[in-house]
Biopython code that builds the backbone (N, CA, C, O; Angstrom):
import numpy as np
from Bio.PDB.StructureBuilder import StructureBuilder

atoms = [
    (1, "MET", "N", (-6.216, 125.870, 52.736)),
    (1, "MET", "CA", (-8.014, 124.984, 52.197)),
    (1, "MET", "C", (-8.575, 125.312, 53.433)),
    (1, "MET", "O", (-9.788, 125.421, 53.255)),
    (2, "ALA", "N", (-8.243, 125.551, 54.761)),
    (2, "ALA", "CA", (-8.969, 125.784, 55.688)),
    (2, "ALA", "C", (-9.603, 126.801, 55.234)),
    (2, "ALA", "O", (-10.589, 126.988, 55.946)),
    (3, "ILE", "N", (-9.524, 127.646, 54.301)),
    (3, "ILE", "CA", (-10.459, 128.814, 54.878)),
    (3, "ILE", "C", (-11.143, 129.066, 53.785)),
    (3, "ILE", "O", (-11.834, 130.073, 53.627)),
    (4, "MET", "N", (-10.900, 127.654, 52.503)),
    (4, "MET", "CA", (-12.009, 127.403, 51.850)),
    (4, "MET", "C", (-12.727, 126.823, 52.577)),
    (4, "MET", "O", (-13.919, 127.120, 52.660)),
    (5, "ALA", "N", (-12.116, 125.755, 53.351)),
    (5, "ALA", "CA", (-13.728, 124.491, 53.540)),
    (5, "ALA", "C", (-14.459, 125.327, 54.620)),
    (5, "ALA", "O", (-15.670, 125.106, 54.614)),
    (6, "GLN", "N", (-14.010, 126.319, 55.639)),
    (6, "GLN", "CA", (-15.256, 127.052, 55.929)),
    (6, "GLN", "C", (-15.872, 128.469, 55.080)),
    (6, "GLN", "O", (-16.875, 128.975, 55.585)),
    (7, "HIS", "N", (-15.317, 129.113, 53.832)),
    (7, "HIS", "CA", (-16.153, 129.327, 52.979)),
    (7, "HIS", "C", (-17.102, 128.562, 52.747)),
    (7, "HIS", "O", (-18.240, 128.978, 52.965)),
    (8, "VAL", "N", (-16.854, 126.946, 52.131)),
    (8, "VAL", "CA", (-18.157, 126.574, 51.075)),
    (8, "VAL", "C", (-19.167, 126.435, 52.515)),
    (8, "VAL", "O", (-20.370, 126.546, 52.278)),
    (9, "GLY", "N", (-18.656, 126.127, 54.448)),
    (9, "GLY", "CA", (-19.444, 125.782, 54.488)),
    (9, "GLY", "C", (-20.484, 127.093, 55.543)),
    (9, "GLY", "O", (-21.296, 126.927, 56.453)),
    (10, "LEU", "N", (-20.150, 127.874, 55.116)),
    (10, "LEU", "CA", (-20.756, 129.092, 55.534)),
    (10, "LEU", "C", (-21.564, 129.524, 54.302)),
    (10, "LEU", "O", (-22.450, 130.378, 54.253)),
    (11, "ALA", "N", (-20.994, 128.632, 53.161)),
    (11, "ALA", "CA", (-22.265, 129.196, 52.506)),
    (11, "ALA", "C", (-23.263, 128.258, 51.980)),
    (11, "ALA", "O", (-24.198, 128.501, 51.217)),
    (12, "ASP", "N", (-22.858, 126.974, 52.594)),
    (12, "ASP", "CA", (-23.934, 125.765, 52.920)),
    (12, "ASP", "C", (-25.225, 126.358, 53.758)),
    (12, "ASP", "O", (-26.414, 126.222, 53.468)),
    (13, "VAL", "N", (-24.537, 127.189, 55.096)),
    (13, "VAL", "CA", (-25.320, 127.864, 55.693)),
    (13, "VAL", "C", (-26.595, 128.363, 55.379)),
    (13, "VAL", "O", (-27.705, 128.034, 55.797)),
    (14, "GLY", "N", (-26.173, 129.384, 54.409)),
    (14, "GLY", "CA", (-26.619, 130.177, 54.070)),
    (14, "GLY", "C", (-27.935, 130.086, 53.183)),
    (14, "GLY", "O", (-28.941, 130.795, 53.199)),
    (15, "VAL", "N", (-27.462, 128.509, 52.067)),
    (15, "VAL", "CA", (-28.175, 128.308, 51.418)),
    (15, "VAL", "C", (-29.551, 127.721, 51.940)),
    (15, "VAL", "O", (-30.671, 128.121, 51.619)),
    (16, "ILE", "N", (-29.183, 126.518, 52.955)),
    (16, "ILE", "CA", (-30.145, 126.249, 54.163)),
    (16, "ILE", "C", (-31.290, 127.144, 54.470)),
    (16, "ILE", "O", (-32.511, 127.139, 54.313)),
    (17, "ARG", "N", (-30.097, 128.147, 55.127)),
    (17, "ARG", "CA", (-31.013, 129.321, 56.088)),
    (17, "ARG", "C", (-32.158, 130.059, 54.689)),
    (17, "ARG", "O", (-33.310, 130.409, 54.948)),
    (18, "ASN", "N", (-31.512, 130.181, 53.190)),
    (18, "ASN", "CA", (-32.491, 130.718, 52.222)),
    (18, "ASN", "C", (-33.630, 129.683, 52.003)),
    (18, "ASN", "O", (-34.783, 129.964, 52.330)),
    (19, "THR", "N", (-33.303, 128.473, 51.445)),
    (19, "THR", "CA", (-34.928, 127.635, 51.235)),
    (19, "THR", "C", (-34.988, 127.721, 52.736)),
    (19, "THR", "O", (-34.951, 128.915, 53.033)),
    (20, "ALA", "N", (-35.059, 127.018, 53.731)),
    (20, "ALA", "CA", (-35.621, 127.174, 55.384)),
    (20, "ALA", "C", (-36.526, 128.480, 54.844)),
    (20, "ALA", "O", (-37.724, 128.334, 54.599)),
    (21, "ALA", "N", (-35.842, 129.775, 54.681)),
    (21, "ALA", "CA", (-37.595, 131.056, 54.424)),
    (21, "ALA", "C", (-37.776, 130.755, 53.285)),
    (21, "ALA", "O", (-38.829, 131.369, 53.112)),
    (22, "GLY", "N", (-37.650, 130.461, 52.704)),
    (22, "GLY", "CA", (-38.352, 130.651, 51.342)),
    (22, "GLY", "C", (-39.725, 129.257, 51.468)),
    (22, "GLY", "O", (-40.865, 129.509, 51.077)),
    (23, "VAL", "N", (-39.502, 128.400, 51.829)),
    (23, "VAL", "CA", (-40.068, 127.138, 52.628)),
    (23, "VAL", "C", (-40.945, 127.263, 53.333)),
    (23, "VAL", "O", (-41.787, 126.382, 53.158)),
    (24, "HIS", "N", (-41.451, 128.727, 54.923)),
    (24, "HIS", "CA", (-41.906, 129.000, 55.258)),
    (24, "HIS", "C", (-42.552, 130.064, 54.964)),
    (24, "HIS", "O", (-43.597, 130.217, 55.597)),
    (25, "PHE", "N", (-42.122, 131.319, 53.771)),
    (25, "PHE", "CA", (-42.666, 132.084, 53.266)),
    (25, "PHE", "C", (-44.153, 131.063, 52.467)),
    (25, "PHE", "O", (-45.360, 131.225, 52.645)),
    (26, "VAL", "N", (-43.342, 129.927, 51.490)),
    (26, "VAL", "CA", (-44.960, 129.382, 51.149)),
    (26, "VAL", "C", (-45.851, 128.636, 51.629)),
    (26, "VAL", "O", (-46.740, 128.048, 51.014)),
    (27, "LEU", "N", (-45.538, 128.643, 53.230)),
    (27, "LEU", "CA", (-46.119, 128.401, 53.931)),
    (27, "LEU", "C", (-47.281, 129.256, 54.265)),
    (27, "LEU", "O", (-48.443, 128.886, 54.095)),
    (28, "TYR", "N", (-47.036, 130.082, 54.607)),
    (28, "TYR", "CA", (-47.324, 131.469, 55.011)),
    (28, "TYR", "C", (-48.426, 131.734, 54.441)),
    (28, "TYR", "O", (-49.456, 131.876, 55.099)),
    (29, "LEU", "N", (-48.382, 131.868, 52.831)),
    (29, "LEU", "CA", (-48.591, 132.164, 51.471)),
    (29, "LEU", "C", (-50.223, 131.038, 51.494)),
    (29, "LEU", "O", (-51.408, 131.131, 51.175)),
    (30, "ASN", "N", (-49.315, 130.080, 52.064)),
    (30, "ASN", "CA", (-50.110, 129.376, 51.142)),
    (30, "ASN", "C", (-51.873, 129.255, 52.506)),
    (30, "ASN", "O", (-53.080, 129.053, 52.370)),
    (31, "THR", "N", (-51.271, 129.427, 53.224)),
    (31, "THR", "CA", (-52.098, 129.701, 54.856)),
    (31, "THR", "C", (-52.913, 130.865, 54.527)),
    (31, "THR", "O", (-54.129, 130.858, 54.336)),
    (32, "TRP", "N", (-51.951, 132.082, 54.471)),
    (32, "TRP", "CA", (-52.796, 133.401, 53.937)),
    (32, "TRP", "C", (-54.065, 133.200, 53.295)),
    (32, "TRP", "O", (-55.129, 133.402, 53.880)),
    (33, "MET", "N", (-53.934, 132.603, 51.492)),
    (33, "MET", "CA", (-54.494, 132.775, 50.656)),
    (33, "MET", "C", (-55.902, 131.872, 51.644)),
    (33, "MET", "O", (-56.846, 132.538, 52.070)),
    (34, "SER", "N", (-55.849, 130.790, 51.814)),
    (34, "SER", "CA", (-56.764, 129.827, 52.553)),
    (34, "SER", "C", (-57.695, 130.809, 53.192)),
    (34, "SER", "O", (-58.885, 130.601, 52.955)),
    (35, "MET", "N", (-57.291, 132.251, 54.261)),
    (35, "MET", "CA", (-58.432, 132.182, 54.909)),
    (35, "MET", "C", (-58.718, 133.162, 54.186)),
    (35, "MET", "O", (-59.779, 133.642, 54.585)),
    (36, "GLN", "N", (-58.175, 133.891, 53.029)),
    (36, "GLN", "CA", (-59.025, 134.405, 52.438)),
    (36, "GLN", "C", (-60.475, 134.504, 51.374)),
    (36, "GLN", "O", (-60.963, 135.599, 51.094)),
]
sb = StructureBuilder()
sb.init_structure("model")
sb.init_model(0)
sb.init_chain("A")
sb.init_seg("    ")
for serial, (resi, resn, name, xyz) in enumerate(atoms, 1):
    if name == "N":
        sb.init_residue(resn, " ", resi, " ")
    sb.init_atom(name, np.array(xyz, "f"), 0.0, 1.0, " ", f" {name:<3s}", serial, name[0])
structure = sb.get_structure()
């Protein structure tokens, strides 16, 4: 069960990182578009 909990924890961190990367990409894209 502890191993399962660790996998879920790692999965949550991965989702958070992917979401943060997506948000940063959108913000970067918006800034780049407004500069054009």
